[in-house]
C-alpha positions in Angstrom: 93.1 -37.6 -71.9 93.4 -40.3 -69.4 90.2 -40.9 -67.3 90.3 -41.3 -63.6 88.4 -44.4 -62.4 85.0 -43.7 -60.7 86.4 -45.5 -57.6 88.8 -42.7 -56.9 86.2 -40.0 -57.2 84.0 -41.8 -54.7 86.9 -42.2 -52.3 87.9 -38.7 -52.6 84.3 -37.4 -51.9 84.2 -39.7 -48.9 87.6 -38.4 -47.7 87.0 -34.7 -47.9 83.4 -34.8 -46.8 84.2 -36.9 -43.7 87.5 -35.2 -42.6 86.3 -34.5 -39.1 87.9 -33.9 -35.9 89.1 -37.0 -34.0 87.4 -38.0 -30.8 89.8 -37.0 -28.1 90.3 -34.5 -25.2 90.7 -31.6 -27.6 87.5 -29.8 -28.5 85.5 -26.6 -29.1 83.0 -26.9 -26.3 83.3 -28.0 -22.7 80.8 -28.2 -19.9 82.2 -28.9 -16.4 81.9 -28.3 -12.7 83.8 -28.6 -9.5 83.0 -31.1 -6.8 83.2 -29.8 -3.3 86.5 -28.9 -1.6 87.5 -27.7 1.8 87.4 -23.9 2.3 90.6 -23.5 4.3 91.8 -20.4 2.3 88.6 -19.5 0.4 90.7 -20.0 -2.9 88.8 -20.1 -6.2 89.0 -22.8 -8.8 90.8 -22.0 -12.1 90.8 -23.1 -15.7 94.0 -23.5 -17.6 93.5 -23.4 -21.4 96.0 -24.4 -24.0 95.7 -24.1 -27.8 97.6 -26.7 -30.0 96.9 -24.7 -33.1 99.6 -22.2 -34.1 96.9 -19.6 -34.9 95.6 -19.6 -31.4 91.9 -19.5 -30.4 89.3 -17.0 -29.1 87.5 -18.5 -26.2 84.4 -17.6 -24.2 84.0 -18.8 -20.6 80.4 -18.5 -19.4 79.2 -19.1 -15.7 75.4 -19.4 -15.7 75.0 -19.1 -11.9 77.2 -15.9 -11.9 74.4 -14.0 -13.9 75.7 -15.6 -17.1 78.9 -13.7 -16.8 81.1 -14.1 -19.9 84.9 -13.9 -19.9 86.5 -13.7 -23.3 90.1 -14.5 -23.7 92.7 -15.0 -26.6 94.5 -18.2 -26.0 97.9 -18.2 -27.8 99.8 -21.1 -29.0 102.6 -22.2 -26.7 101.1 -20.3 -23.7 98.8 -21.1 -20.9 95.8 -18.9 -20.4 94.6 -19.0 -16.8 91.0 -18.0 -15.8 89.9 -17.7 -12.2 86.2 -18.5 -11.5 83.7 -17.4 -8.9 83.8 -20.2 -6.4 80.3 -19.8 -5.2 79.0 -20.0 -8.8 80.8 -23.2 -9.8 81.4 -25.4 -6.7 79.0 -28.2 -5.9 77.9 -28.3 -2.2 76.3 -31.1 -0.3 74.4 -34.1 -1.5 71.6 -33.0 -3.7 70.7 -31.2 -6.9 72.1 -27.7 -7.1 69.6 -24.8 -6.8 68.8 -22.4 -9.6 70.5 -22.9 -13.0 73.2 -25.2 -11.5 77.0 -24.8 -11.0 78.3 -25.4 -14.5 81.0 -23.8 -16.5 80.7 -23.4 -20.3 83.9 -23.1 -22.3 83.6 -22.5 -26.0 86.1 -21.8 -28.8 84.2 -19.2 -30.8 86.3 -19.5 -33.9 86.1 -23.3 -34.0 89.8 -23.9 -33.2 90.2 -26.9 -30.9 91.6 -26.2 -27.4 92.8 -28.2 -24.3 91.2 -27.5 -20.9 92.4 -28.3 -17.5 90.4 -27.5 -14.3 92.2 -27.0 -11.0 90.8 -26.6 -7.6 93.9 -25.5 -5.5 92.8 -24.9 -1.9 95.4 -24.8 0.9 96.8 -28.2 1.2 93.8 -29.7 -0.6 94.4 -29.5 -4.3 93.9 -31.5 -7.5 93.2 -31.0 -11.1 91.6 -32.8 -14.0 91.7 -32.9 -17.8 88.3 -31.6 -19.1 86.5 -33.7 -21.7 84.8 -31.9 -24.6 81.0 -32.4 -25.0 81.5 -34.3 -28.4 82.9 -37.3 -26.4 80.5 -37.4 -23.5 78.3 -40.4 -23.1 75.3 -41.8 -21.3 76.8 -44.6 -19.1 79.4 -44.2 -16.3 80.8 -45.8 -13.3 82.6 -43.7 -10.7 85.9 -44.0 -8.9 86.8 -42.6 -5.5 89.3 -43.6 -2.8 89.0 -44.9 0.8 87.5 -42.5 3.3 89.7 -40.3 5.3 88.4 -40.9 8.9 88.3 -38.6 11.9 89.1 -35.4 10.1 87.0 -33.2 12.3 87.3 -30.2 10.0 84.6 -27.8 8.8 81.9 -29.9 10.3 83.1 -33.1 8.7 84.3 -36.2 10.8 84.7 -38.6 8.0 85.6 -36.8 4.7 83.1 -38.0 2.0 83.7 -39.5 -1.3 81.6 -37.9 -4.0 80.6 -37.5 -7.6 79.0 -34.8 -9.6 76.8 -34.8 -12.8 76.3 -31.9 -15.2 73.5 -31.7 -17.9 74.5 -30.9 -21.4 71.0 -30.9 -23.0 67.6 -30.0 -21.6 65.3 -32.7 -20.3 68.0 -35.3 -19.5 66.8 -38.0 -17.1 69.8 -39.3 -15.0 69.5 -42.6 -13.2 71.9 -43.2 -10.2 72.6 -46.5 -8.5 74.8 -45.7 -5.6 77.3 -48.3 -4.4 76.7 -47.2 -0.8 73.9 -45.9 1.3 73.4 -42.1 0.5 71.4 -39.2 1.5 70.3 -37.1 -1.5 68.1 -34.1 -1.3 67.1 -35.2 2.3 66.0 -38.7 1.1 67.8 -41.9 2.1 68.7 -44.4 -0.7 70.2 -47.8 0.1 73.2 -49.2 -1.7 72.0 -50.5 -5.1 68.7 -48.7 -4.9 68.2 -46.5 -8.1 66.9 -43.1 -8.1 66.3 -40.6 -11.0 67.0 -36.8 -11.3 66.0 -34.6 -14.3 68.7 -32.2 -15.5 68.5 -29.4 -18.0 71.6 -27.9 -19.7 74.0 -26.5 -17.1 72.0 -28.1 -14.2 74.2 -30.0 -11.7 74.0 -32.5 -8.8 76.3 -34.0 -6.3 76.2 -37.2 -4.4 78.2 -37.7 -1.3 78.7 -40.5 1.3 81.1 -41.2 4.1 81.7 -44.7 2.6 83.5 -45.3 -0.6 81.3 -44.6 -3.7 83.5 -46.3 -6.2 81.4 -48.4 -8.6 78.3 -46.3 -8.5 76.5 -46.4 -11.8 75.2 -43.3 -13.7 73.0 -43.6 -16.8 71.3 -40.8 -18.7 68.8 -40.4 -21.6 71.3 -37.9 -23.1 75.0 -37.2 -22.7 76.2 -35.9 -19.4 79.5 -34.9 -17.8 80.5 -36.9 -14.7 83.4 -36.1 -12.2 84.2 -38.1 -9.2 86.7 -38.4 -6.3 86.8 -37.4 -2.6 86.3 -34.2 -0.8 89.7 -35.0 0.9 91.6 -38.4 0.9 94.8 -39.8 2.1 94.8 -42.5 -0.6 96.0 -45.3 1.5 95.0 -49.0 1.1 91.3 -49.5 1.7 91.9 -52.6 3.9 93.8 -50.5 6.5 91.9 -49.9 9.8 90.5 -46.4 10.7 93.5 -45.7 12.9 95.9 -46.5 10.0 94.1 -44.1 7.7 96.2 -41.2 8.7 98.6 -38.7 7.1 98.1 -35.6 5.0 95.0 -35.5 2.9 94.2 -33.9 -0.4 91.2 -33.1 -2.6 91.0 -35.7 -5.3 89.0 -35.5 -8.6 88.9 -36.6 -12.2 86.5 -36.2 -15.1 85.4 -39.7 -15.9 85.3 -41.0 -19.5 82.1 -42.7 -20.6 82.1 -46.5 -20.5 82.1 -46.9 -24.3 85.6 -45.4 -24.4 87.1 -47.8 -21.7 89.6 -50.3 -22.7 91.1 -53.8 -22.1 94.9 -53.3 -22.0 96.9 -50.9 -19.8 100.5 -50.2 -18.6 101.1 -48.9 -15.1 104.2 -46.7 -14.3 105.3 -45.6 -10.8 105.1 -42.1 -9.8 108.4 -40.1 -9.4 109.5 -39.2 -5.8 107.3 -41.8 -4.1 109.1 -44.9 -2.5 106.1 -46.7 -0.9 104.4 -47.5 -4.2 101.1 -46.3 -5.7 97.5 -47.6 -5.6 95.6 -48.6 -8.7 91.9 -49.4 -9.0 90.3 -51.5 -11.7 86.6 -50.7 -12.0 84.4 -53.1 -14.1 81.4 -52.1 -16.1 80.3 -55.7 -17.1 79.7 -58.9 -15.2 82.3 -61.7 -15.3 85.1 -59.3 -16.2 88.4 -61.2 -16.0 91.3 -59.1 -14.9 95.1 -60.1 -15.3 97.8 -58.1 -13.8 101.6 -58.8 -13.8 102.6 -60.4 -10.5 99.0 -60.9 -9.2 96.5 -63.6 -9.3 93.6 -63.4 -11.7 90.4 -61.7 -10.4 86.8 -61.8 -11.7 84.8 -58.6 -11.3 81.2 -58.0 -11.9 79.7 -54.6 -12.9 80.5 -51.9 -10.4 83.0 -54.0 -8.5 86.6 -52.9 -8.2 90.0 -54.3 -7.4 92.5 -52.1 -5.6 96.2 -53.0 -6.0 99.1 -51.6 -4.1 102.1 -51.7 -6.6 105.7 -51.1 -5.3 107.5 -48.0 -6.6 110.0 -50.1 -8.6 107.5 -52.2 -10.6 105.9 -51.6 -14.0 102.8 -53.6 -14.6 100.8 -54.9 -17.5 96.9 -55.1 -17.1 94.6 -56.9 -19.5 90.9 -57.6 -19.1 88.2 -59.6 -20.9 85.8 -56.7 -20.8 86.3 -52.9 -20.8 87.4 -51.4 -17.5 88.4 -48.1 -15.9 91.9 -47.9 -14.4 92.8 -45.3 -12.0 96.1 -44.5 -10.4 96.3 -42.9 -6.9 99.2 -41.1 -5.5 99.4 -41.8 -1.7 99.7 -39.2 1.0 103.3 -37.9 1.5 103.2 -39.3 5.0 103.3 -42.9 3.6 107.0 -42.5 2.7 107.9 -39.1 4.3 108.2 -37.4 0.9 107.2 -34.0 -0.3 104.2 -35.3 -2.1 100.5 -35.8 -1.6 97.4 -37.6 -2.7 95.8 -37.3 -6.2 93.9 -39.5 -8.6 94.6 -39.9 -12.3 92.8 -41.8 -15.2 95.1 -44.2 -17.1 93.7 -44.7 -20.7 93.9 -48.0 -22.6 97.0 -48.2 -24.7 94.7 -48.0 -27.8 93.7 -44.6 -26.7 97.3 -43.2 -26.5 97.9 -40.1 -28.6 100.6 -39.3 -31.2 101.2 -35.8 -29.9 100.3 -33.8 -26.9 100.1 -30.2 -25.9 99.9 -29.8 -22.1 100.7 -27.6 -19.2 102.0 -28.0 -15.7 99.7 -26.4 -13.1 100.5 -24.2 -10.1 100.2 -25.3 -6.5 99.7 -22.7 -3.8 101.4 -24.3 -0.6 105.1 -23.7 -0.5 105.3 -23.2 -4.3 109.1 -23.0 -4.3 109.1 -26.7 -3.5 106.9 -27.6 -6.4 108.2 -30.2 -8.9 106.5 -31.3 -12.1 106.8 -34.6 -13.8 105.6 -36.7 -16.8 105.4 -40.5 -17.2 105.8 -41.7 -20.8 104.8 -45.1 -22.2 105.7 -46.1 -25.8 106.8 -49.2 -27.6 110.4 -50.2 -26.9 111.4 -50.1 -30.5 110.1 -46.5 -30.8 111.4 -44.8 -27.7 114.3 -43.2 -29.6 111.9 -41.1 -31.8 110.2 -39.3 -28.9 110.5 -35.5 -28.8 109.9 -33.2 -25.8 109.3 -29.6 -26.9 110.7 -30.5 -30.4 114.0 -32.0 -29.0 115.0 -35.6 -28.4 114.7 -36.7 -24.8 117.7 -36.1 -22.5 120.6 -38.5 -23.1 120.3 -39.7 -19.4 116.7 -40.7 -19.7 116.2 -44.1 -18.0 113.8 -46.5 -19.7 112.2 -49.5 -18.0 110.8 -52.4 -19.9 107.2 -53.4 -19.0 107.4 -57.2 -18.4 105.5 -59.4 -20.8 105.0 -56.5 -23.3 106.9 -54.6 -26.0 106.3 -51.3 -24.1 108.9 -49.3 -22.2 108.2 -46.4 -19.8 110.2 -43.5 -18.2 109.7 -40.7 -15.7 110.8 -37.2 -16.6 111.1 -34.0 -14.4 110.0 -31.0 -16.4 110.0 -27.2 -16.0 106.9 -25.2 -15.1 105.0 -24.1 -18.2 103.6 -25.4 -21.5 105.1 -28.5 -23.3 104.7 -30.7 -26.2 105.5 -34.4 -26.6 105.3 -36.3 -29.8 107.0 -38.8 -32.0 108.9 -38.5 -35.3 106.6 -41.1 -36.8 103.0 -40.3 -37.4 101.9 -43.9 -36.4 103.6 -44.2 -33.1 101.4 -43.3 -30.2 102.5 -42.7 -26.7 100.9 -42.5 -23.2 101.6 -39.3 -21.2 100.7 -38.7 -17.6 101.3 -35.2 -16.0 101.6 -34.6 -12.3 103.2 -32.3 -9.7 104.0 -32.2 -6.0 104.6 -29.6 -3.4 104.5 -29.9 0.4 101.0 -31.5 1.3 99.7 -30.6 -2.2 99.6 -32.3 -5.5 97.8 -32.7 -8.9 97.7 -35.4 -11.6 95.8 -36.0 -14.8 96.4 -37.7 -18.2 98.2 -35.3 -20.5 95.7 -36.2 -23.2 93.9 -39.3 -24.6 91.9 -40.5 -27.5 88.2 -41.1 -26.7 87.3 -43.4 -29.6 84.4 -45.6 -28.7 86.4 -48.7 -28.7 84.2 -50.4 -26.0 81.1 -50.0 -28.1 80.0 -52.5 -30.8 82.3 -52.0 -33.7 81.7 -52.0 -37.5 84.4 -51.5 -40.0 84.5 -48.2 -41.7 86.4 -46.6 -44.6 89.8 -45.3 -43.5 89.9 -41.6 -43.2 93.3 -40.3 -42.3 93.7 -39.3 -38.6 89.9 -39.6 -37.9 90.6 -41.0 -34.4 88.3 -43.9 -35.2 89.1 -47.7 -35.0 88.3 -48.3 -38.8 89.4 -51.9 -38.6 87.9 -52.8 -35.2 91.2 -53.9 -33.7 91.0 -51.7 -30.6 93.5 -49.2 -32.0 93.1 -46.1 -34.1 95.2 -44.6 -37.0 98.0 -47.1 -37.0 98.8 -47.3 -40.7 100.5 -45.1 -43.2 99.3 -44.9 -46.9 102.2 -46.9 -48.2 100.8 -50.3 -49.3 102.6 -51.9 -46.3 101.3 -53.7 -43.2 102.7 -51.2 -40.7 101.0 -52.7 -37.7 101.6 -56.3 -38.5 98.1 -57.5 -38.5 98.0 -58.9 -42.0 96.0 -55.9 -43.4 97.3 -53.0 -45.5 96.4 -49.4 -45.1 93.2 -50.3 -43.3 93.3 -47.5 -40.5 95.2 -44.5 -41.7 97.2 -41.9 -39.8 98.3 -38.4 -41.1 101.6 -39.2 -42.7 103.5 -40.0 -45.9 101.9 -37.8 -48.6 98.7 -37.5 -46.4 100.3 -34.6 -44.6 99.0 -32.3 -47.5 95.6 -32.8 -49.0 96.7 -32.1 -52.6 99.5 -34.6 -52.3 97.1 -37.1 -50.6 94.7 -36.7 -53.5 97.5 -37.5 -55.9 98.5 -40.6 -54.0 95.0 -41.7 -53.6 94.2 -41.4 -57.2 97.3 -43.3 -58.1 96.4 -46.0 -55.8 92.9 -46.3 -57.2 94.3 -46.5 -60.7 96.5 -49.3 -59.6 93.5 -51.2 -58.2 91.8 -51.1 -61.7 92.9 -54.1 -64.1 
């Protein structure tokens, strides 16, 4: 009987013992909250839950401040499950630590099946949504992003609408240190810009910091992982350099859940938003001193930690952004008044190209103002050579899809208008990753968020690890994850073979993968 080399047994033990879920936006536990919005219609925030698994998932939503009320739902594959929340129990108010147990929402898949969660705060003409990040990818270091202040609003006691950020405790006894980029009042105490202060959060406890100056670049560190959300109570998303008189137009609530710094990246592609004609705003936020930022058609800039660069990019330009240190890149949709379109302001995180996913399950979200005018769109980014293999809802993209090459890169991008509902986007090849950004507009309302993203810790110090198929980890420390097939070929052209494996080839089935792996190990033995 032919013996199997010891090497193959060791590799197989490692393979099947470490076959863990990838670090991305899909997860089994989420802890989140809702930064403050206007109360024009007293509308409540909602969760939209999607399950990529064909078997579906059983999900529990718990609201600690609502007497620990539990809502149990069955989330079916291919459908969106909508859950309305008690606004008073989940919305952050004012600048301070929330009273009682906090204003958190706990979402858990009780059967261990991964789900995708979107949070939407749709108030009358003041709406936005964000992609929730699961607790297994949360971190201990963050910088916030907001937009310029909407001045002279004179609504609900506000004159200048504040920028804001919220923090949620994930574990008891977490010390949170905040260094605001502007002067702030917090729990009735004044802190100068750059002056640090600390707050202790237990699990589900929350805080919010507000200021009537732009809080972009505020630093948050914690002794244990926390969730961070930032944006503006209401913003027009117009260039920060404009005068107060010019900061006019319709406004919108803007918010995103911020990824931790160790998942930030160094290479990005920007794509204009559909329907707008006056361009989009982008902010590059630095986490490290002496960060060099290069952007197509712009002069190089050097940013220190907490500094940001705002760029106004015309609606017909596709840009390439590269940096010497990891950064956060955020895209802002301007007020519809900027170009007299049926659109409005929102903010949207743009992941590094190394954090693009192979397949997405995502949903459009419902706006409440003039819903019959609502339109829904996705922006897609992929390598030019691979765009023909993209699939939307299992079908090739429409024949009239218009692609635009991104100057100086091998990437191409397109905008698609899609129907309301749940969708999937993926590629026929298991090693081709795509960027997907989902957004929608109605009259004076909008939403926008990344359709999904990897959250591998590509900005952290990297050590090479054994390739486990589809582990979402950067096994070869090249800033990308899962870019090779198990085929003895150099699929990504970096001179290495099978060093960072995707699910594909015979790896689609564990028994077949075992066969392939054993055969390869045999071939390695003289």
